N, C-alpha and C positions, 0 to 999 in steps of 0.2 A: 507464356513460357512453356516449352514442351518438357515432359518428364524425361529424365535421363535414363538410359538403359543400364542395367546392372551388368558388371563384369562377370564372366563365368566363374563359378566356384570350383573347388577341388572336386573331382569326380564327374563334373559336367563336361560334355564333349563340345569342342568348338567345330562348327561346320566348315568344311573345306569350300573354298571358292569354286564357282563353276569352272569346269575344265581341269580341275586338279587331278594329278595322277594318283593311282592307287585305288583299290576298292574300299568302299566304306565299311566300317566295322559294324557289328550288330548294334552297338550302342548308338552309332550315328544314325541308324535307320529308324530308331524309335522316336516317338514324339516326346517333347519335353513334358515333365510332370505338370499337372494342373496348377495354376497360380504362379508359375514361374514366368519371368519376363523373357521375351525372345532375345536370342543372342545377336550381337551386331555382326554383320557380314564383313569380310575382309575388304580393305580398300581395293579399288579397281586396279591400281598399279601393282598389286602383289600377286595377280593372277598367275603369272608365269613362274613364280618362285618355286612352286610345288614340283614342277617338272625338271628343275635344274639338276644336273648330275652332281653327286657328292664325291669329292676327292678324298680318298683315304690316305691320311698322312702316315709316314713311316714312324714307328716307335723309336724313341731314343735308345741307343745301346744300354743294356742294363748289366749290372754286376751279377755274376753267377752266385756270389756268396750271400749278398744281402738284398738283391733284387731292386736296389735303388738305381737311378740313372748313373752311369759311370762318371759323368761330370761332377756329381756331388757325393760320390761314394768315398767313404773314409777307410775302406778295407785295406788299401795299400799302406796305411799308417798304423794298422793294428798288427800285433805280433802274429806270425804264422801259427804258432802253437801257444796255448794258454800259458800264462806265467805260473810258475810253481810257487805258490804263496801259502804258508802255513797259518798266517794270522787271520783271524776273523775280525773285521772292522765294522763297528756300528757307529753311525754318525747321528747323534741326538743333540743337535745344536742348530740354532738359527743361522742360516748362511751369512747374515750380516755380522755375526759375532766371531766368525772364523778369522783369527789373526794370530799368526805364529811369531815367536821371537827368533826369527832367523833372518838371513840376508835375502831370502826368496822374495821376489816381487811377482805380482800376478801377471800371468801371460794372457789372461782373458781380457784383452784390450778393447774389445768391442762392447763392453758393458762397464758402466761406471761403478767403481768400488769406493767404499768410504775412504780408504787410504790405499797407497800402493802396496802396503804389506798385507792387506786383506785378500785372502785367497778364495777362489771359487770352491765349491764342495769337492769337485774332482781334483783340484790342485792340492787341497788339504788332505784328501785321502791318499793321493800319490805320495806326498811328502811323508805322511805318517807311516804308510806301508814301507817306504824306502828306509826310514829310520828304524822301524821295528824289525825288518828283515835284514838290515845291514847290507843293503844292495841298492846302489844308486841307479842301476839299470832299470829298476822297477819304475822309478819316477820318470825317467826319460821316456820309457815305453808308454806309460799311461798318459803322458802329456802330449805325445806326438799327434793324436787325433784332434786335441784341442787347438794345437798350433795350426794344423791344416785347416780346421774349421774357421778360425779367425782369419787366416791368410786368404781363404776363398772368399769370405764375406767382405774383406777389405778390398779385394780385387773387383767386387761387384757392387760397390756403392756404400758399404758400411764405413763408419769413421771411427778412428781411435778415440776412445773415451778416457779422458784424464780423471784422476781420482777426485772425489769431492773435497778432500783435504787440499789438494793442489789448487783447485779452482777457488776455494775460499781464501787461501793464503795470497793468491795473486789477483784477487778482486775480479775474477772471471765467472763467479757463480751466477747463473742466469736467473735464478728465482729470488723473490724477496725473502729476507730473513724471517723465520717463523715468529709468531707472536707468543706462542706457548713457551713458558719459561723453561720447562724441562728440555724441549727441543732446541731452544736457543742456547742453553748451557752445553748441550751435546755438540752443537756447531762450534762454540767457543773452544771446547776441548779439542776438537778436530783441528782447528786453526793453530792451536798451541802444541800440536803433536803429543797430546796426553792420551794414553790408552783409555778408551771409553769402557 
């Protein structure tokens, strides 16, 4: 059995096959360090690849405001001028615990929520600011990018995620029920629409 040759490591140069275009760099002209194994030569079928012309692709059009590709830019959904808000909002709460006693249902449909009344952090902040500032326009404005994001992702393969509560109540929950008593109790409370 013949000993196998080692692959090149980071920092080692790979020799170009005979006839490759371009001048060798100073590193390529040097001999490999003593004790290192010789590098494998490129297969004979790859000789002509080094000389192939490279086509430079055109860059996608970018947004002048955020520099993201225009196709995924959310700037058209943001307000032209910053909202005038006098409230300072600090969110010190685990996102899974955000549940308001309102008729608001989560619009973040591409992610599974514990219940339909559990809101994402952005939705909770938008609702809170709208209530504190007594201005419904704030909530509508802050949620526009979230709606656009969800719409874009749904158009490109994402799927609507139903709440865990809905899946449990309708026998559609895909995972086995937990063995941990505390987690099992939490699931039972979700199925019975009891606030956790």
